A tleap script that builds the chain and sets N, CA, C and O, in Angstrom:
source leaprc.protein.ff14SB
mol = sequence {
  NMET LEU VAL LEU CYS TYR SER LYS CYS SER
  THR CYS LYS LYS ALA LEU LYS TRP LEU ASP
  GLU ASN ASN ILE SER TYR GLU GLU ARG SER
  ILE LYS GLU LYS ASN PRO THR LYS GLU GLU
  LEU ALA GLY TRP VAL GLN ARG SER GLY LEU
  PRO LEU LYS ARG PHE PHE ASN ALA SER GLY
  ASN LEU TYR LYS GLU LEU MET LEU LYS ASP
  LYS LEU PRO LEU MET SER GLU GLU GLU GLN
  LEU SER LEU LEU ALA THR ASP GLY MET LEU
  VAL LYS ARG PRO LEU ALA VAL GLY GLU ASP
  PHE VAL LEU VAL GLY PHE LYS GLU ALA GLU
  TRP LYS GLU LYS ILE CLYS
}
set mol.1.N position { 0.987 -1.078 0.169 }
set mol.1.CA position { 0.420 0.039 0.251 }
set mol.1.C position { 0.845 1.216 -0.465 }
set mol.1.O position { 2.013 1.166 -0.852 }
set mol.2.N position { 0.533 1.720 -0.598 }
set mol.2.CA position { 1.270 3.299 -1.158 }
set mol.2.C position { 0.589 4.573 -0.311 }
set mol.2.O position { -0.614 4.754 -0.500 }
set mol.3.N position { 1.295 5.472 0.619 }
set mol.3.CA position { 0.518 6.603 1.805 }
set mol.3.C position { 0.939 7.469 1.241 }
set mol.3.O position { 2.148 7.233 1.255 }
set mol.4.N position { 0.686 9.020 0.336 }
set mol.4.CA position { 1.397 10.121 0.723 }
set mol.4.C position { 0.198 11.179 1.691 }
set mol.4.O position { -1.017 11.263 1.875 }
set mol.5.N position { 1.709 11.980 2.192 }
set mol.5.CA position { 1.527 12.531 3.357 }
set mol.5.C position { 2.256 14.056 3.635 }
set mol.5.O position { 3.096 14.596 2.915 }
set mol.6.N position { 1.909 14.364 4.388 }
set mol.6.CA position { 3.291 15.461 4.372 }
set mol.6.C position { 3.050 15.210 6.013 }
set mol.6.O position { 2.137 15.046 6.823 }
set mol.7.N position { 4.906 15.320 5.908 }
set mol.7.CA position { 5.300 14.713 7.173 }
set mol.7.C position { 4.890 16.269 8.135 }
set mol.7.O position { 5.675 16.580 9.032 }
set mol.8.N position { 3.687 17.139 7.881 }
set mol.8.CA position { 4.228 18.477 9.364 }
set mol.8.C position { 2.193 18.322 9.298 }
set mol.8.O position { 1.676 18.947 10.224 }
set mol.9.N position { 1.401 17.766 8.568 }
set mol.9.CA position { -0.218 17.046 8.251 }
set mol.9.C position { 0.034 16.989 9.733 }
set mol.9.O position { 1.219 17.038 10.063 }
set mol.10.N position { -0.892 16.892 10.710 }
set mol.10.CA position { -1.029 16.121 11.958 }
set mol.10.C position { -2.228 14.991 11.222 }
set mol.10.O position { -1.985 13.810 11.468 }
set mol.11.N position { -3.060 15.172 10.645 }
set mol.11.CA position { -3.696 13.835 10.044 }
set mol.11.C position { -2.594 13.084 9.545 }
set mol.11.O position { -1.908 12.401 10.305 }
set mol.12.N position { -2.403 13.150 8.476 }
set mol.12.CA position { -1.229 11.829 7.711 }
set mol.12.C position { -0.580 11.772 9.443 }
set mol.12.O position { -0.234 10.622 9.710 }
set mol.13.N position { -0.438 12.412 10.204 }
set mol.13.CA position { 0.769 11.940 11.290 }
set mol.13.C position { -0.084 10.725 12.154 }
set mol.13.O position { 0.359 9.698 12.669 }
set mol.14.N position { -1.380 11.217 12.108 }
set mol.14.CA position { -2.121 10.540 13.420 }
set mol.14.C position { -2.307 9.034 11.989 }
set mol.14.O position { -2.266 7.985 12.632 }
set mol.15.N position { -2.485 8.681 10.359 }
set mol.15.CA position { -3.469 7.760 10.214 }
set mol.15.C position { -1.900 7.088 10.029 }
set mol.15.O position { -1.897 5.880 9.796 }
set mol.16.N position { -0.418 7.848 10.121 }
set mol.16.CA position { 0.891 6.903 10.423 }
set mol.16.C position { 0.712 6.392 11.302 }
set mol.16.O position { -0.272 5.654 11.260 }
set mol.17.N position { 1.135 6.416 12.014 }
set mol.17.CA position { 0.803 5.778 13.692 }
set mol.17.C position { 0.037 4.690 13.733 }
set mol.17.O position { 0.639 3.649 13.995 }
set mol.18.N position { -1.679 4.584 13.464 }
set mol.18.CA position { -2.614 4.110 12.789 }
set mol.18.C position { -2.173 3.269 12.905 }
set mol.18.O position { -1.756 2.720 13.925 }
set mol.19.N position { -2.155 2.718 10.983 }
set mol.19.CA position { -0.744 2.290 10.481 }
set mol.19.C position { -0.097 1.274 11.377 }
set mol.19.O position { -0.438 0.104 11.555 }
set mol.20.N position { 1.299 2.208 12.118 }
set mol.20.CA position { 2.151 1.544 12.837 }
set mol.20.C position { 1.642 0.396 13.819 }
set mol.20.O position { 2.183 -0.658 14.151 }
set mol.21.N position { 0.609 0.871 14.115 }
set mol.21.CA position { 0.135 0.663 15.563 }
set mol.21.C position { -0.487 -0.623 15.323 }
set mol.21.O position { -0.276 -1.652 15.964 }
set mol.22.N position { -1.364 -0.454 14.230 }
set mol.22.CA position { -2.134 -2.042 13.107 }
set mol.22.C position { -1.685 -3.127 12.677 }
set mol.22.O position { -2.210 -4.178 12.308 }
set mol.23.N position { 0.058 -2.507 12.825 }
set mol.23.CA position { 1.252 -3.598 11.956 }
set mol.23.C position { 0.908 -3.581 10.633 }
set mol.23.O position { 1.280 -4.601 10.052 }
set mol.24.N position { -0.174 -2.097 9.345 }
set mol.24.CA position { 0.211 -2.839 8.507 }
set mol.24.C position { 0.816 -1.913 7.879 }
set mol.24.O position { 0.665 -0.694 7.966 }
set mol.25.N position { 1.803 -2.775 6.965 }
set mol.25.CA position { 2.777 -1.999 6.182 }
set mol.25.C position { 2.906 -1.556 4.802 }
set mol.25.O position { 2.457 -2.200 3.854 }
set mol.26.N position { 3.778 0.003 4.653 }
set mol.26.CA position { 3.181 0.742 3.874 }
set mol.26.C position { 4.777 1.500 3.955 }
set mol.26.O position { 5.734 1.878 4.632 }
set mol.27.N position { 3.923 1.299 2.236 }
set mol.27.CA position { 5.460 2.360 1.176 }
set mol.27.C position { 4.978 4.436 1.448 }
set mol.27.O position { 4.482 5.126 0.557 }
set mol.28.N position { 5.234 4.809 2.496 }
set mol.28.CA position { 5.176 6.687 2.753 }
set mol.28.C position { 6.084 7.198 2.049 }
set mol.28.O position { 7.312 7.129 2.080 }
set mol.29.N position { 4.899 8.041 1.008 }
set mol.29.CA position { 5.907 8.627 -0.241 }
set mol.29.C position { 4.984 10.591 0.455 }
set mol.29.O position { 3.940 10.807 1.071 }
set mol.30.N position { 5.992 11.462 -0.045 }
set mol.30.CA position { 6.066 12.435 0.618 }
set mol.30.C position { 5.346 13.577 -0.878 }
set mol.30.O position { 5.971 13.789 -1.917 }
set mol.31.N position { 4.155 14.054 -0.608 }
set mol.31.CA position { 3.326 14.478 -1.273 }
set mol.31.C position { 3.743 15.957 -1.480 }
set mol.31.O position { 3.287 16.333 -2.560 }
set mol.32.N position { 4.423 16.918 -0.868 }
set mol.32.CA position { 5.273 17.335 -1.160 }
set mol.32.C position { 6.534 17.220 -2.201 }
set mol.32.O position { 6.907 17.659 -3.289 }
set mol.33.N position { 6.861 16.517 -1.364 }
set mol.33.CA position { 8.237 16.228 -2.636 }
set mol.33.C position { 8.018 16.398 -3.870 }
set mol.33.O position { 8.316 17.342 -4.602 }
set mol.34.N position { 6.992 14.570 -4.262 }
set mol.34.CA position { 6.952 13.584 -5.173 }
set mol.34.C position { 5.685 14.140 -5.368 }
set mol.34.O position { 5.010 13.224 -4.899 }
set mol.35.N position { 4.741 15.133 -5.788 }
set mol.35.CA position { 3.071 14.972 -6.274 }
set mol.35.C position { 2.964 14.130 -7.267 }
set mol.35.O position { 3.622 14.167 -8.307 }
set mol.36.N position { 1.706 12.944 -6.825 }
set mol.36.CA position { 1.019 12.771 -7.435 }
set mol.36.C position { 1.023 13.331 -9.309 }
set mol.36.O position { 0.508 14.430 -9.512 }
set mol.37.N position { 1.593 12.557 -10.553 }
set mol.37.CA position { 1.462 12.436 -11.712 }
set mol.37.C position { -0.826 12.837 -12.072 }
set mol.37.O position { -1.776 12.457 -11.387 }
set mol.38.N position { -0.823 13.224 -12.663 }
set mol.38.CA position { -2.023 13.867 -13.794 }
set mol.38.C position { -1.986 12.136 -13.457 }
set mol.38.O position { -2.334 11.751 -12.340 }
set mol.39.N position { -1.582 11.250 -14.408 }
set mol.39.CA position { -2.147 9.828 -14.161 }
set mol.39.C position { -2.142 8.961 -13.539 }
set mol.39.O position { -2.768 7.910 -13.680 }
set mol.40.N position { -1.256 9.346 -12.559 }
set mol.40.CA position { -2.276 8.033 -10.934 }
set mol.40.C position { -2.836 9.182 -10.341 }
set mol.40.O position { -3.298 8.595 -9.363 }
set mol.41.N position { -3.208 10.537 -10.133 }
set mol.41.CA position { -5.081 11.243 -9.962 }
set mol.41.C position { -5.419 10.487 -11.064 }
set mol.41.O position { -5.556 9.310 -10.732 }
set mol.42.N position { -5.649 10.717 -12.473 }
set mol.42.CA position { -7.042 9.599 -12.490 }
set mol.42.C position { -7.675 8.844 -12.669 }
set mol.42.O position { -8.900 8.818 -12.782 }
set mol.43.N position { -5.999 7.162 -12.792 }
set mol.43.CA position { -6.775 6.396 -12.162 }
set mol.43.C position { -6.973 6.584 -10.302 }
set mol.43.O position { -7.718 5.672 -9.944 }
set mol.44.N position { -6.717 7.105 -9.568 }
set mol.44.CA position { -7.062 7.173 -8.620 }
set mol.44.C position { -8.242 7.339 -8.433 }
set mol.44.O position { -8.957 6.393 -8.103 }
set mol.45.N position { -8.781 8.747 -8.624 }
set mol.45.CA position { -10.455 9.110 -8.792 }
set mol.45.C position { -10.813 8.227 -9.252 }
set mol.45.O position { -11.030 7.472 -8.305 }
set mol.46.N position { -11.170 7.497 -10.559 }
set mol.46.CA position { -11.621 6.117 -11.049 }
set mol.46.C position { -11.886 4.871 -10.068 }
set mol.46.O position { -12.936 4.236 -9.962 }
set mol.47.N position { -10.687 4.676 -9.382 }
set mol.47.CA position { -10.668 3.305 -8.531 }
set mol.47.C position { -11.257 4.290 -7.177 }
set mol.47.O position { -11.380 3.480 -6.258 }
set mol.48.N position { -11.622 5.521 -6.728 }
set mol.48.CA position { -12.258 5.391 -5.269 }
set mol.48.C position { -13.072 5.215 -5.560 }
set mol.48.O position { -13.668 4.349 -4.919 }
set mol.49.N position { -13.857 5.896 -6.827 }
set mol.49.CA position { -15.230 5.960 -6.767 }
set mol.49.C position { -15.766 7.148 -6.235 }
set mol.49.O position { -16.974 7.374 -6.302 }
set mol.50.N position { -15.105 7.791 -5.803 }
set mol.50.CA position { -15.226 9.882 -5.234 }
set mol.50.C position { -15.378 10.258 -6.966 }
set mol.50.O position { -15.363 9.716 -8.071 }
set mol.51.N position { -15.572 11.957 -6.116 }
set mol.51.CA position { -16.307 12.806 -7.049 }
set mol.51.C position { -14.659 13.438 -7.260 }
set mol.51.O position { -13.846 13.122 -6.392 }
set mol.52.N position { -14.313 14.099 -8.122 }
set mol.52.CA position { -13.174 14.374 -8.478 }
set mol.52.C position { -12.760 15.478 -7.140 }
set mol.52.O position { -11.971 15.086 -6.280 }
set mol.53.N position { -13.104 16.267 -7.098 }
set mol.53.CA position { -13.396 17.593 -5.763 }
set mol.53.C position { -12.902 16.887 -4.749 }
set mol.53.O position { -11.968 17.468 -4.197 }
set mol.54.N position { -13.157 15.935 -4.334 }
set mol.54.CA position { -12.639 15.162 -3.201 }
set mol.54.C position { -11.061 15.288 -2.965 }
set mol.54.O position { -10.240 15.668 -2.131 }
set mol.55.N position { -11.166 14.741 -4.201 }
set mol.55.CA position { -9.277 15.230 -3.718 }
set mol.55.C position { -8.538 16.512 -4.261 }
set mol.55.O position { -7.427 16.613 -4.781 }
set mol.56.N position { -9.332 17.299 -4.029 }
set mol.56.CA position { -8.487 18.977 -3.559 }
set mol.56.C position { -8.656 18.948 -1.325 }
set mol.56.O position { -9.404 18.815 -0.357 }
set mol.57.N position { -7.817 19.097 -1.619 }
set mol.57.CA position { -7.186 20.206 -0.036 }
set mol.57.C position { -7.847 21.595 -0.282 }
set mol.57.O position { -7.493 22.702 -0.689 }
set mol.58.N position { -9.219 20.868 0.259 }
set mol.58.CA position { -9.726 22.496 0.570 }
set mol.58.C position { -9.664 23.168 1.411 }
set mol.58.O position { -10.279 24.230 1.514 }
set mol.59.N position { -8.917 22.706 2.188 }
set mol.59.CA position { -9.053 23.561 4.008 }
set mol.59.C position { -6.890 24.227 3.448 }
set mol.59.O position { -6.241 25.088 4.042 }
set mol.60.N position { -6.430 23.392 2.202 }
set mol.60.CA position { -5.379 24.499 2.487 }
set mol.60.C position { -4.903 25.729 1.964 }
set mol.60.O position { -5.536 26.362 1.119 }
set mol.61.N position { -3.648 26.150 2.504 }
set mol.61.CA position { -3.424 27.682 1.898 }
set mol.61.C position { -3.951 27.863 0.903 }
set mol.61.O position { -5.048 28.415 0.816 }
set mol.62.N position { -2.972 27.237 -0.516 }
set mol.62.CA position { -2.859 27.533 -1.585 }
set mol.62.C position { -4.465 27.171 -2.708 }
set mol.62.O position { -4.778 27.612 -3.813 }
set mol.63.N position { -4.967 26.465 -2.030 }
set mol.63.CA position { -6.328 26.345 -2.203 }
set mol.63.C position { -7.063 27.842 -2.427 }
set mol.63.O position { -7.539 28.192 -3.507 }
set mol.64.N position { -7.065 28.477 -1.478 }
set mol.64.CA position { -7.568 29.805 -0.695 }
set mol.64.C position { -7.004 30.396 -1.622 }
set mol.64.O position { -7.749 30.908 -2.458 }
set mol.65.N position { -5.290 30.559 -1.833 }
set mol.65.CA position { -4.694 31.944 -2.215 }
set mol.65.C position { -5.812 30.987 -3.802 }
set mol.65.O position { -6.872 31.578 -4.008 }
set mol.66.N position { -5.738 30.593 -4.094 }
set mol.66.CA position { -6.078 30.242 -5.969 }
set mol.66.C position { -7.474 30.290 -6.042 }
set mol.66.O position { -8.113 29.920 -7.027 }
set mol.67.N position { -8.151 30.922 -4.593 }
set mol.67.CA position { -10.233 30.736 -5.264 }
set mol.67.C position { -10.050 29.772 -5.751 }
set mol.67.O position { -9.843 29.902 -6.958 }
set mol.68.N position { -10.017 28.729 -5.377 }
set mol.68.CA position { -10.214 27.182 -6.608 }
set mol.68.C position { -11.759 27.537 -5.838 }
set mol.68.O position { -12.283 28.132 -6.779 }
set mol.69.N position { -12.669 27.546 -4.877 }
set mol.69.CA position { -13.784 27.344 -3.948 }
set mol.69.C position { -14.477 27.669 -5.350 }
set mol.69.O position { -15.139 26.762 -5.855 }
set mol.70.N position { -14.339 29.377 -6.285 }
set mol.70.CA position { -15.229 29.389 -7.275 }
set mol.70.C position { -14.574 29.198 -8.307 }
set mol.70.O position { -15.162 29.639 -9.295 }
set mol.71.N position { -13.448 28.654 -8.558 }
set mol.71.CA position { -12.845 28.470 -10.144 }
set mol.71.C position { -13.760 26.999 -10.235 }
set mol.71.O position { -14.755 26.851 -10.943 }
set mol.72.N position { -13.175 25.998 -9.363 }
set mol.72.CA position { -13.500 24.571 -9.476 }
set mol.72.C position { -15.047 23.857 -10.665 }
set mol.72.O position { -15.241 22.941 -11.464 }
set mol.73.N position { -15.600 24.727 -10.206 }
set mol.73.CA position { -16.860 24.208 -10.852 }
set mol.73.C position { -16.837 24.957 -12.236 }
set mol.73.O position { -17.729 24.596 -13.004 }
set mol.74.N position { -16.101 25.800 -12.634 }
set mol.74.CA position { -16.304 26.004 -13.876 }
set mol.74.C position { -15.369 25.735 -14.598 }
set mol.74.O position { -15.239 26.389 -15.632 }
set mol.75.N position { -14.083 24.301 -14.157 }
set mol.75.CA position { -13.419 23.617 -14.999 }
set mol.75.C position { -13.798 22.346 -14.961 }
set mol.75.O position { -14.383 21.823 -14.013 }
set mol.76.N position { -13.382 21.645 -16.297 }
set mol.76.CA position { -13.078 20.318 -16.621 }
set mol.76.C position { -12.635 19.403 -15.933 }
set mol.76.O position { -11.768 19.633 -15.090 }
set mol.77.N position { -13.210 17.967 -16.171 }
set mol.77.CA position { -12.240 17.162 -14.936 }
set mol.77.C position { -10.996 17.021 -15.749 }
set mol.77.O position { -10.336 16.382 -14.930 }
set mol.78.N position { -10.184 17.167 -16.808 }
set mol.78.CA position { -9.105 17.582 -17.195 }
set mol.78.C position { -8.508 19.110 -17.087 }
set mol.78.O position { -7.481 19.424 -17.690 }
set mol.79.N position { -9.129 19.891 -16.391 }
set mol.79.CA position { -8.062 20.710 -16.092 }
set mol.79.C position { -7.698 20.925 -14.374 }
set mol.79.O position { -6.715 21.426 -13.828 }
set mol.80.N position { -8.934 20.321 -13.823 }
set mol.80.CA position { -8.610 20.062 -12.524 }
set mol.80.C position { -7.823 19.123 -12.424 }
set mol.80.O position { -7.473 19.332 -11.262 }
set mol.81.N position { -7.136 18.044 -12.798 }
set mol.81.CA position { -6.206 16.680 -13.261 }
set mol.81.C position { -5.254 17.256 -13.416 }
set mol.81.O position { -4.239 16.908 -12.813 }
set mol.82.N position { -5.249 18.102 -14.092 }
set mol.82.CA position { -3.939 18.700 -14.074 }
set mol.82.C position { -3.263 19.694 -13.255 }
set mol.82.O position { -2.053 19.816 -13.064 }
set mol.83.N position { -4.542 20.609 -12.651 }
set mol.83.CA position { -4.287 20.919 -12.028 }
set mol.83.C position { -3.722 20.569 -9.968 }
set mol.83.O position { -2.982 20.992 -9.079 }
set mol.84.N position { -4.680 19.598 -10.255 }
set mol.84.CA position { -4.078 19.237 -8.933 }
set mol.84.C position { -2.200 17.989 -8.704 }
set mol.84.O position { -1.502 17.472 -7.832 }
set mol.85.N position { -2.321 18.198 -10.582 }
set mol.85.CA position { -0.885 17.663 -10.771 }
set mol.85.C position { 0.273 18.674 -10.552 }
set mol.85.O position { 1.444 18.383 -10.310 }
set mol.86.N position { -0.020 19.351 -10.622 }
set mol.86.CA position { 1.001 20.796 -10.406 }
set mol.86.C position { 1.479 20.803 -8.907 }
set mol.86.O position { 2.658 21.030 -8.639 }
set mol.87.N position { 0.741 20.605 -8.145 }
set mol.87.CA position { 1.612 20.378 -6.180 }
set mol.87.C position { 0.745 20.034 -4.985 }
set mol.87.O position { -0.150 20.567 -4.328 }
set mol.88.N position { 1.517 18.742 -5.009 }
set mol.88.CA position { 1.515 18.309 -4.176 }
set mol.88.C position { -0.028 18.571 -3.289 }
set mol.88.O position { -0.995 17.812 -3.225 }
set mol.89.N position { 0.185 20.055 -2.602 }
set mol.89.CA position { -0.673 20.785 -1.125 }
set mol.89.C position { -1.359 20.781 -2.259 }
set mol.89.O position { -0.538 20.714 -3.174 }
set mol.90.N position { -2.352 20.815 -2.638 }
set mol.90.CA position { -3.217 20.902 -3.463 }
set mol.90.C position { -4.454 19.607 -3.073 }
set mol.90.O position { -5.626 19.690 -2.706 }
set mol.91.N position { -3.602 18.502 -3.339 }
set mol.91.CA position { -4.324 17.655 -2.439 }
set mol.91.C position { -4.341 17.604 -1.239 }
set mol.91.O position { -3.565 17.874 -0.322 }
set mol.92.N position { -6.319 16.835 -1.466 }
set mol.92.CA position { -5.682 16.408 0.152 }
set mol.92.C position { -5.586 14.768 1.366 }
set mol.92.O position { -6.440 13.889 1.249 }
set mol.93.N position { -4.880 14.698 2.014 }
set mol.93.CA position { -4.113 13.978 2.135 }
set mol.93.C position { -4.520 13.382 3.874 }
set mol.93.O position { -5.156 14.008 4.721 }
set mol.94.N position { -4.246 12.759 3.931 }
set mol.94.CA position { -3.640 11.281 3.661 }
set mol.94.C position { -4.577 10.563 2.334 }
set mol.94.O position { -5.758 10.456 2.004 }
set mol.95.N position { -3.332 10.196 1.877 }
set mol.95.CA position { -3.811 9.528 0.022 }
set mol.95.C position { -2.657 7.918 -0.108 }
set mol.95.O position { -1.512 7.694 -0.502 }
set mol.96.N position { -3.855 7.067 0.514 }
set mol.96.CA position { -3.817 5.652 0.276 }
set mol.96.C position { -4.523 4.770 0.287 }
set mol.96.O position { -5.510 4.364 0.900 }
set mol.97.N position { -3.416 4.299 -1.070 }
set mol.97.CA position { -3.923 3.815 -2.242 }
set mol.97.C position { -3.587 1.798 -2.447 }
set mol.97.O position { -2.554 1.294 -2.889 }
set mol.98.N position { -4.235 1.415 -2.193 }
set mol.98.CA position { -4.345 -0.523 -2.270 }
set mol.98.C position { -4.110 -0.481 -3.135 }
set mol.98.O position { -3.794 0.484 -3.830 }
set mol.99.N position { -4.269 -2.404 -3.539 }
set mol.99.CA position { -4.529 -2.545 -4.799 }
set mol.99.C position { -6.207 -2.433 -5.255 }
set mol.99.O position { -6.800 -2.361 -6.332 }
set mol.100.N position { -6.634 -2.464 -3.720 }
set mol.100.CA position { -8.285 -2.278 -4.615 }
set mol.100.C position { -9.441 -1.941 -3.961 }
set mol.100.O position { -10.531 -2.507 -3.880 }
set mol.101.N position { -8.741 -0.275 -3.223 }
set mol.101.CA position { -9.098 0.897 -2.600 }
set mol.101.C position { -8.041 1.839 -2.963 }
set mol.101.O position { -6.824 1.784 -3.137 }
set mol.102.N position { -8.910 2.673 -3.009 }
set mol.102.CA position { -8.147 4.526 -3.081 }
set mol.102.C position { -9.324 5.294 -1.297 }
set mol.102.O position { -10.537 5.382 -1.112 }
set mol.103.N position { -8.292 5.603 -0.552 }
set mol.103.CA position { -8.847 6.847 0.548 }
set mol.103.C position { -8.001 7.436 0.606 }
set mol.103.O position { -6.775 7.333 0.657 }
set mol.104.N position { -9.363 8.715 0.589 }
set mol.104.CA position { -8.315 10.223 1.324 }
set mol.104.C position { -8.931 10.827 1.944 }
set mol.104.O position { -10.153 10.673 1.921 }
set mol.105.N position { -8.470 11.546 2.563 }
set mol.105.CA position { -8.276 12.226 3.793 }
set mol.105.C position { -7.769 10.319 5.246 }
set mol.105.O position { -7.041 9.365 4.971 }
set mol.106.N position { -8.347 10.513 6.214 }
set mol.106.CA position { -8.806 9.399 7.293 }
set mol.106.C position { -8.825 9.606 8.314 }
set mol.106.O position { -8.096 9.879 9.268 }
set mol.107.N position { -10.369 9.352 7.883 }
set mol.107.CA position { -11.655 8.166 9.141 }
set mol.107.C position { -11.115 6.885 9.813 }
set mol.107.O position { -10.836 6.059 8.944 }
set mol.108.N position { -10.973 6.625 10.541 }
set mol.108.CA position { -10.497 5.775 10.959 }
set mol.108.C position { -11.600 4.386 10.782 }
set mol.108.O position { -11.263 3.237 10.497 }
set mol.109.N position { -12.597 4.751 10.969 }
set mol.109.CA position { -13.251 3.831 11.069 }
set mol.109.C position { -13.427 3.223 9.319 }
set mol.109.O position { -13.725 2.079 8.976 }
set mol.110.N position { -13.118 4.459 8.398 }
set mol.110.CA position { -13.505 3.979 7.164 }
set mol.110.C position { -11.931 3.022 6.513 }
set mol.110.O position { -11.931 2.138 5.656 }
set mol.111.N position { -10.880 3.515 7.176 }
set mol.111.CA position { -9.867 2.992 6.886 }
set mol.111.C position { -9.415 0.805 8.253 }
set mol.111.O position { -8.587 -0.080 8.035 }
set mol.112.N position { -10.084 0.894 8.976 }
set mol.112.CA position { -10.345 -0.151 9.463 }
set mol.112.C position { -11.275 -0.276 8.433 }
set mol.112.O position { -10.573 -0.234 7.423 }
set mol.113.N position { -12.262 -0.385 8.137 }
set mol.113.CA position { -13.205 -1.583 6.985 }
set mol.113.C position { -12.756 -1.798 6.222 }
set mol.113.O position { -12.921 -2.944 5.806 }
set mol.114.N position { -11.714 -0.735 5.339 }
set mol.114.CA position { -10.905 -0.884 3.229 }
set mol.114.C position { -9.303 -1.594 3.985 }
set mol.114.O position { -8.985 -2.487 3.198 }
set mol.115.N position { -8.478 -1.555 4.880 }
set mol.115.CA position { -7.197 -1.810 5.052 }
set mol.115.C position { -7.102 -3.540 5.554 }
set mol.115.O position { -6.558 -4.473 4.964 }
set mol.116.N position { -7.793 -3.529 6.759 }
set mol.116.CA position { -8.117 -5.133 7.248 }
set mol.116.C position { -7.548 -5.805 7.175 }
set mol.116.O position { -7.869 -6.931 7.555 }
savepdb mol mol.pdb
quit
């Protein structure tokens, strides 16, 4: 399982701690240093079954600076994916990618159900 995180994010720290406490192996990837590619994001969105907007970090500074709340509804899915791929700080985290699931954000109950 691949887990994309930002080292200063408290929710990411909680998620990694939960994985460690439950002896679940994972590969950690810095979402800031090695942001997801457009192709990765497109595949993950499709596999997750979630709307693309759920992959945006709506509480992040960059999201707010770019005024994406108003701009996203006017953008095509292709444009949104391209934008997401430009900076990992736009992507909601943590992002857990397994063989048969993609989890966006950390909700312990959801992770327990999908990962264990």
